[in-house]
FISETOR-449793 format. One record per residue (C-alpha): residue in three letters; x, y, z. Coordinates in pm, 1 decimal. Each point is the difference from the previous one (the first is absolute). Example, Ala and Ser with C-alpha at 12.3 -4.5 7.8 and 13.67 -1.06 7.14 Angstrom:
("ALA" (1230.0 -450.0 780.0))
("SER" (137.0 344.0 -66.0))
This chain:
("MET" (464.5 -354.6 9154.9))
("TYR" (-90.2 -69.1 -361.4))
("LYS" (-326.8 -163.1 103.8))
("ILE" (-89.6 306.1 208.3))
("PHE" (84.6 221.3 -299.0))
("PHE" (-202.2 -224.9 -231.0))
("ASN" (-307.3 24.3 220.8))
("LEU" (32.6 375.2 53.2))
("VAL" (93.2 103.9 -355.1))
("PHE" (-5.6 -261.3 -277.0))
("ARG" (-320.2 -171.7 112.1))
("ARG" (-186.1 330.6 -28.2))
("MET" (123.8 56.3 -354.9))
("ASP" (-116.9 -148.1 -326.7))
("PRO" (219.2 -311.4 -46.8))
("GLU" (135.5 110.0 -335.5))
("GLN" (77.7 348.8 132.8))
("ALA" (180.7 -154.5 298.0))
("HIS" (197.0 -222.4 -236.7))
("HIS" (118.4 296.8 -203.7))
("LEU" (95.8 192.7 314.4))
("ALA" (203.9 -286.7 144.0))
("PHE" (153.1 -64.2 -340.5))
("ARG" (108.3 363.8 -23.5))
("TRP" (173.0 -21.0 338.6))
("ILE" (182.2 -318.8 -97.0))
("ARG" (123.1 153.4 -326.3))
("LEU" (111.0 316.3 178.5))
("ALA" (194.4 -188.6 266.6))
("ALA" (175.7 -208.3 -265.9))
("ARG" (122.3 317.0 -173.2))
("VAL" (165.7 145.7 311.9))
("PRO" (329.2 -183.5 65.8))
("VAL" (1.0 37.3 378.4))
("LEU" (-364.1 -106.8 33.1))
("ARG" (52.3 -285.1 -243.8))
("THR" (304.9 -129.9 186.5))
("PHE" (-168.5 24.8 340.5))
("ALA" (-320.7 -164.8 -121.1))
("ALA" (180.6 -286.2 -172.7))
("ALA" (209.9 -69.2 310.4))
("ALA" (-308.9 -5.9 221.2))
("LEU" (-245.5 -173.6 -230.4))
("ALA" (208.8 -223.2 -224.5))
("PRO" (264.5 -185.8 203.2))
("ARG" (131.0 -294.5 -199.9))
("HIS" (6.6 -361.0 117.3))
("LYS" (266.3 -201.6 -181.7))
("GLU" (-183.4 -325.5 58.4))
("LEU" (-296.3 128.6 -202.2))
("ARG" (192.7 65.3 -320.7))
("THR" (-202.0 -142.8 -284.4))
("GLU" (53.3 -92.7 -363.2))
("ALA" (-297.9 -25.4 -233.4))
("PHE" (2.4 -47.8 -378.7))
("GLY" (368.6 94.0 -5.1))
("LEU" (-43.8 321.0 200.8))
("ARG" (162.1 55.2 338.2))
("MET" (-197.1 183.5 267.5))
("HIS" (61.7 105.3 359.9))
("GLY" (-297.7 -210.4 102.3))
("PRO" (-322.7 -154.5 -125.4))
("PHE" (-247.2 277.3 88.4))
("GLY" (-114.3 243.3 -266.5))
("LEU" (-261.5 262.6 -70.9))
("ALA" (-282.7 -129.7 -216.2))
("ALA" (-116.6 181.7 -310.2))
("GLY" (-262.2 268.5 47.4))
("PHE" (175.8 228.4 247.1))
("ASP" (257.4 161.9 -229.6))
("LYS" (-186.7 -12.3 -328.7))
("ASN" (226.4 239.4 -188.5))
("ALA" (351.3 -77.0 129.7))
("VAL" (32.1 326.3 188.1))
("ALA" (104.8 -131.8 342.9))
("VAL" (212.8 -310.4 -45.9))
("ASP" (278.8 136.3 220.5))
("GLY" (-252.5 116.7 256.5))
("MET" (-148.2 -346.9 32.5))
("SER" (345.2 -155.6 14.6))
("MET" (83.3 248.7 276.9))
("LEU" (-293.5 -148.9 193.0))
("GLY" (153.5 -346.4 -25.0))
("PHE" (-165.8 -170.6 -294.8))
("ASP" (242.3 -241.8 -167.5))
("HIS" (-161.5 42.6 -339.8))
("VAL" (-255.0 244.5 -135.2))
("GLU" (-253.0 -96.9 -263.3))
("ILE" (-126.2 307.7 -180.9))
("GLY" (-324.0 28.1 -195.7))
("THR" (-228.7 -122.9 -121.6))
("VAL" (111.7 191.9 -310.8))
("THR" (-214.5 -6.6 -314.2))
("GLY" (94.0 58.8 -362.9))
("GLU" (-169.0 339.5 1.5))
("PRO" (-53.4 245.4 288.8))
("GLN" (-338.8 -13.4 165.9))
("PRO" (-170.5 173.6 293.7))
("GLY" (-155.3 -312.7 145.7))
("ASN" (-351.8 -30.1 131.7))
("PRO" (-198.6 290.4 146.7))
("ARG" (53.8 80.8 368.9))
("LYS" (-76.6 -118.0 264.0))
("ARG" (187.1 -315.5 -91.2))
("LEU" (196.5 -101.1 310.8))
("PHE" (-164.9 -107.5 326.3))
("ARG" (133.9 -105.1 340.0))
("LEU" (-161.4 -281.2 195.3))
("VAL" (191.2 79.2 317.7))
("ALA" (-168.1 -257.6 222.6))
("ASP" (102.0 -272.3 -244.7))
("ARG" (341.2 150.9 -78.9))
("ALA" (-93.3 -3.1 -364.6))
("LEU" (-35.9 226.2 -301.0))
("ILE" (-234.6 2.2 -296.0))
("ASN" (127.2 171.7 -310.5))
("ARG" (-132.6 58.4 -346.6))
("MET" (278.3 233.4 -108.3))
("GLY" (-10.7 -122.2 -358.7))
("PHE" (372.2 10.0 -82.7))
("ASN" (36.0 377.9 33.7))
("ASN" (353.0 71.4 -123.4))
("ASP" (216.9 220.1 -221.6))
("GLY" (32.1 -259.4 -276.7))
("SER" (291.9 -211.6 -115.8))
("LEU" (178.2 271.8 -197.9))
("THR" (18.9 244.6 292.1))
("VAL" (87.1 -266.0 258.6))
("ALA" (273.1 -139.0 -226.4))
("ALA" (150.0 347.4 -36.4))
("ARG" (-9.4 44.1 377.4))
("LEU" (177.1 -331.6 58.2))
("ALA" (257.4 80.8 -268.8))
("THR" (104.9 320.4 178.4))
("ARG" (-19.1 -139.5 354.0))
("ARG" (321.7 18.8 201.1))
("PRO" (-36.5 -262.9 273.2))
("VAL" (103.2 88.0 353.6))
("PHE" (-55.7 -351.1 136.6))
("ARG" (65.4 -335.7 -162.3))
("THR" (-353.9 -116.8 -51.3))
("VAL" (-151.4 -256.0 -233.6))
("VAL" (-273.4 168.0 -205.4))
("GLY" (-279.5 -206.9 -147.2))
("VAL" (-229.5 145.9 -265.1))
("ASN" (-361.7 -113.9 -2.1))
("ILE" (-186.8 53.3 -328.5))
("GLY" (-370.5 -19.0 -81.0))
("LYS" (-252.1 71.8 -273.2))
("THR" (-112.3 351.1 -90.0))
("LYS" (-372.7 19.0 72.8))
("VAL" (-105.1 137.0 -341.7))
("VAL" (192.8 -268.7 -188.1))
("PRO" (-235.7 -280.7 -109.0))
("GLU" (68.6 -343.0 143.8))
("ALA" (80.5 -126.6 -350.8))
("GLU" (284.7 254.0 -20.7))
("ALA" (135.2 -57.7 349.8))
("VAL" (314.1 -182.1 -112.8))
("GLY" (118.0 300.1 -201.1))
("ASP" (-63.1 230.3 294.2))
("TYR" (207.1 -217.2 236.2))
("VAL" (275.5 -31.1 -260.7))
("LYS" (18.0 378.6 -29.1))
("SER" (51.1 30.0 375.9))
("ALA" (253.6 -283.0 3.9))
("GLU" (205.7 156.2 -278.9))
("ARG" (11.5 333.4 180.3))
("LEU" (52.5 -122.8 355.8))
("ALA" (198.0 -325.9 -18.5))
("PRO" (336.5 179.8 -42.5))
("TYR" (-46.1 158.4 344.6))
("ALA" (-160.7 -292.5 182.2))
("ASP" (187.5 -240.9 223.3))
("TYR" (-300.8 -222.4 -55.3))
("LEU" (-325.5 37.9 -193.4))
("VAL" (-349.4 -102.6 116.1))
("VAL" (-300.0 -59.9 -224.3))
("ASN" (-307.0 94.6 202.5))
("VAL" (-313.2 -175.0 -124.6))
("SER" (-172.8 -17.3 336.1))
("SER" (-126.7 342.5 104.4))
("PRO" (-379.9 2.0 30.9))
("ASN" (-20.8 370.2 -88.1))
("THR" (65.2 -8.9 -376.1))
("PRO" (-290.2 -152.4 -195.8))
("GLY" (92.5 -329.1 -164.8))
("LEU" (351.2 -11.4 145.7))
("ARG" (-50.5 -319.0 199.3))
("ASN" (-115.2 -178.5 -314.6))
("LEU" (366.5 5.9 -100.8))
("GLN" (78.9 -249.1 278.4))
("ALA" (-156.0 -276.6 -209.8))
("THR" (290.0 -199.2 -139.8))
("GLU" (-114.2 33.9 -361.7))
("ALA" (26.8 379.8 38.2))
("LEU" (294.0 1.2 239.1))
("ARG" (234.2 -213.0 -214.6))
("PRO" (24.6 242.2 -297.1))
("LEU" (14.4 299.2 234.3))
("LEU" (292.0 -129.5 205.5))
("THR" (178.5 -125.3 -311.7))
("ALA" (-28.5 341.3 -164.1))
("VAL" (120.6 186.2 309.0))
("ARG" (294.9 -240.1 35.8))
("GLU" (97.2 58.3 -363.5))
("ALA" (-36.0 376.1 36.5))
("ALA" (222.1 12.4 308.4))
("ASP" (264.0 -213.8 -168.4))
("ARG" (-14.4 218.8 -309.6))
("VAL" (66.1 329.2 178.3))
("VAL" (241.8 -127.1 268.3))
("ALA" (288.1 -181.9 -163.8))
("ASN" (256.7 -3.3 281.1))
("ARG" (-205.8 -187.4 263.3))
("ARG" (-314.3 -205.4 40.9))
("VAL" (-269.2 196.1 183.0))
("PRO" (-183.7 -237.5 236.3))
("LEU" (-369.5 -27.6 -87.6))
("LEU" (-275.6 -73.8 252.9))
("VAL" (-378.8 -15.6 -10.4))
("LYS" (-231.3 119.7 278.0))
("ILE" (-317.2 -199.8 59.2))
("ALA" (-325.3 51.8 188.9))
("PRO" (-102.1 -186.5 315.3))
("ASP" (-342.0 -53.0 -155.5))
("LEU" (123.0 -254.5 -253.8))
("ALA" (-142.5 -347.7 42.4))
("ASP" (254.3 -256.8 114.2))
("GLU" (12.3 -166.6 -342.3))
("ASP" (72.2 338.6 -158.5))
("VAL" (281.2 59.5 247.3))
("ASP" (145.2 -334.1 -109.6))
("ALA" (-40.0 96.2 -366.2))
("VAL" (187.2 327.6 47.8))
("ALA" (273.5 -182.7 190.5))
("ASP" (40.5 -253.8 -279.6))
("LEU" (5.4 275.7 -261.7))
("ALA" (266.4 191.0 193.2))
("VAL" (220.2 -308.8 4.0))
("GLU" (-65.7 -65.9 -368.5))
("LEU" (94.4 355.9 -101.1))
("GLY" (301.3 20.0 230.3))
("LEU" (-132.4 290.2 204.6))
("ASP" (217.3 115.5 285.7))
("GLY" (-273.0 43.5 257.4))
("ILE" (-362.6 22.1 107.0))
("ILE" (-135.3 259.9 241.6))
("ALA" (-282.0 -133.3 216.9))
("THR" (-223.6 187.3 45.2))
("ASN" (-169.4 322.5 -106.2))
("THR" (-310.4 140.9 172.8))
("THR" (-327.7 -191.0 20.5))
("ILE" (-354.6 84.8 -101.7))
("ALA" (-128.4 -231.3 274.8))
("ARG" (-104.8 141.0 335.0))
("GLU" (41.5 -310.4 215.9))
("GLY" (199.2 44.1 317.9))
("LEU" (-121.8 349.5 80.7))
("GLY" (-99.5 54.4 362.5))
("LEU" (-334.1 126.2 120.7))
("ARG" (149.0 333.0 110.9))
("SER" (60.6 132.8 -351.1))
("ASP" (-235.1 262.0 -137.9))
("PRO" (-244.7 -198.9 -219.4))
("ALA" (-0.8 282.7 -254.9))
("LEU" (378.4 -26.1 -38.0))
("VAL" (-11.3 -377.1 -32.4))
("LYS" (-236.1 41.1 -295.3))
("GLU" (235.7 233.3 -186.6))
("ALA" (118.0 -140.5 -333.3))
("GLY" (368.3 -73.5 -43.3))
("GLY" (275.9 -227.8 114.8))
("LEU" (27.4 -91.0 367.4))
("SER" (349.0 -19.7 149.2))
("GLY" (141.2 -38.5 348.1))
("ALA" (-57.3 -247.9 280.4))
("PRO" (-318.1 -165.5 -137.8))
("LEU" (198.6 -114.8 -304.9))
("ARG" (260.1 -186.1 207.2))
("ALA" (-148.9 -348.8 0.1))
("ARG" (-82.4 -24.0 -370.9))
("SER" (330.9 150.2 -110.8))
("LEU" (186.8 -250.4 213.3))
("GLU" (-212.3 -282.5 -140.3))
("VAL" (73.6 102.4 -359.7))
("LEU" (370.7 28.8 77.1))
("ARG" (14.9 -347.7 152.5))
("ARG" (-181.0 -141.8 -301.4))
("LEU" (239.5 170.3 -240.2))
("TYR" (307.3 -126.8 184.1))
("ALA" (-137.9 -354.8 8.7))
("ARG" (-39.5 27.8 -377.3))
("VAL" (323.4 173.6 -106.9))
("GLY" (241.3 -67.4 286.8))
("ASP" (330.4 178.3 -47.2))
("ARG" (-34.4 35.5 -376.8))
("ILE" (-155.7 344.4 30.5))
("THR" (46.3 275.1 258.6))
("LEU" (-317.8 78.3 192.0))
("VAL" (-81.9 336.5 156.9))
("GLY" (-251.5 -0.4 284.8))
("VAL" (-220.6 305.8 50.7))
("GLY" (-343.4 60.9 148.6))
("GLY" (-83.7 46.6 366.3))
("ILE" (359.0 8.8 125.9))
("GLU" (9.9 209.6 318.0))
("THR" (257.4 -157.5 230.1))
("ALA" (330.1 -181.8 -11.6))
("GLU" (-191.3 -318.8 76.5))
("ASP" (-217.1 56.1 -308.2))
("ALA" (312.1 48.2 -212.6))
("TRP" (165.4 -308.3 151.8))
("GLN" (-307.0 -212.0 -76.2))
("ARG" (15.0 111.4 -365.3))
("ILE" (364.7 -101.1 -19.9))
("LEU" (-73.6 -341.6 149.8))
("ALA" (-284.4 -31.6 -252.7))
("GLY" (232.4 58.7 -295.8))
("ALA" (62.1 373.4 -38.5))
("THR" (355.8 112.9 -64.3))
("LEU" (-116.3 361.3 17.6))
("VAL" (-287.8 158.3 190.1))
("GLN" (-167.0 334.7 -56.3))
("GLY" (-235.9 228.9 184.2))
("TYR" (-194.9 320.1 -40.3))
("SER" (-326.9 25.4 194.4))
("ALA" (152.3 -59.0 344.6))
("PHE" (243.3 285.4 -69.8))
("VAL" (-300.4 233.9 25.7))
("TYR" (-77.0 -125.7 350.6))
("GLU" (350.3 -76.3 131.4))
("GLY" (194.4 297.2 -133.1))
("PRO" (371.4 56.7 -64.6))
("PHE" (133.1 -254.5 251.9))
("TRP" (-189.4 -285.5 -163.9))
("SER" (281.2 -127.3 -220.7))
("ARG" (246.6 15.4 289.0))
("ALA" (-231.8 -216.7 211.0))
("ILE" (-44.3 -251.9 -281.4))
("HIS" (374.2 -37.2 -48.6))
("LYS" (74.7 -25.5 370.7))
("GLY" (-267.7 -264.5 45.2))
("LEU" (110.1 -201.9 -301.8))
("ALA" (361.8 -1.7 117.9))
("ALA" (-110.8 -121.1 343.3))
("ARG" (-213.0 -278.3 -148.8))
("LEU" (281.2 -115.0 -226.3))
("ARG" (244.5 -14.8 292.4))
("THR" (-232.0 -223.7 202.6))
("SER" (-102.6 -217.1 -296.4))
("PRO" (165.3 -320.6 -122.2))
("TYR" (102.4 175.1 -324.2))
("ALA" (350.0 131.1 -61.7))
("THR" (-112.0 257.9 -255.7))
("LEU" (-319.4 167.5 -108.3))
("ALA" (22.5 -188.4 -330.2))
("ASP" (-9.8 -329.8 191.9))
("ALA" (-330.6 102.5 155.8))
("VAL" (-172.9 74.8 -330.8))
("GLY" (-279.1 -254.2 -47.8))
("ALA" (100.2 -206.1 303.1))
("ASP" (-358.1 -44.1 121.2))
("VAL" (-119.2 -115.4 -340.1))
("ARG" (288.0 -242.4 -42.8))
("LYS" (-70.5 -175.2 331.0))
("PRO" (-120.1 -357.2 -48.5))
("ALA" (-371.5 -46.2 58.7))
C-alpha cells in the first residue's frame, strides 16, 4: 500500500516537500497517545534476541535511523514509534544555517538512490540543545547527536566551531558523532586527513568531558566511502590511538559508479552526495577493512545502501555492531524497520551464532 501511495502522491512531489509532509505526519502521530500506541505496536514489535549493547548503551536492537532525516531533534519519539532502535539527529552546526539553495534533494527511483546537497540546513546547536533539554521522552530511545562545521566558518577555525557544538549538545547526547565526511560543505572532507582530524577529535573529546562530569559521552567519527584504502587505515589507527568509541562507515559518495542505465542522466549529473543502493558495495568494503584493522577494540556502525534484512545481516557479519539506514526508508515506508528486525531475528535463529554479538565480524574473522 505504501508503494502505491508513493507512486501516486510522493513521487509526484518535490522530494524535499514530500519529506516535510511525511515528517509532519510522523510527528503528529507521535503526539496523539492512541495513534502512538497503535503505531508502535504495529510497527515496532521487539525481538529479545536482537537486544544490543554498543559503547555501554543498551538498545532494543541494532537498527537505527542515520543522521540527515531528523536534523533538528523534533521527531525522536516519532522515529522510535516506527521501530528504530536509535535515532541519530543532525547534522547540527555551531550556528544555524539555511543550507544550500533548492532544489537540493533528488530521487533516482530506478536505482533506489538519492542525491542530496542539503548543506547542513539546521537550527544550530544552541536551539537544538534547548530542544533536547526540554524533551520529555515517550519511548526509551538512544539519541545520537551528529555535529558538523558551520559553512561560513573558515577551515582554520573549524575546531572551535565543533567545540562550541560539543559543549552545547554533549549533555543531551547518548553518543556524539563528529561528521567530517559530508561532500556538501566546502573543505569539510579535508578534515579527514589525520593531521587535521587528530586535534579536532582531541578537542571535542576534551569539550565533552568538560561539560559532562557524571558520565563519559561516547565519541564517534563518520567517514566517507571515497577515502582511499590507506586513508581508511589511517583513520582506523587514529581512532584506536585516541580511544574513540566508534567509527561510522560510511557517509554519502561523490562517485556515480553503480548507477543503472534507467536513471535520468540529468539527475545523475546533479552535484551532491549519492546514497542508497549504489553505495552498498563500497560501504561494505570499507566496513570490512575497518574491522580487519581494529577488531573489537572499537565499535563500528555500518550505513550506506542498507535496504533489506540481508543487507543488515551482511554488515553485522562484516564487523558492524550497529547498522543504520535512511534512503531506503523513502522507498520502503513505515513498515521498513519492522521488516528489518523480523528478518534479522530469523537469520540469527538459523545461524550458528548464539547471540547477535557473536555474529559481529564473523566473516572477517574466518581463516583465509
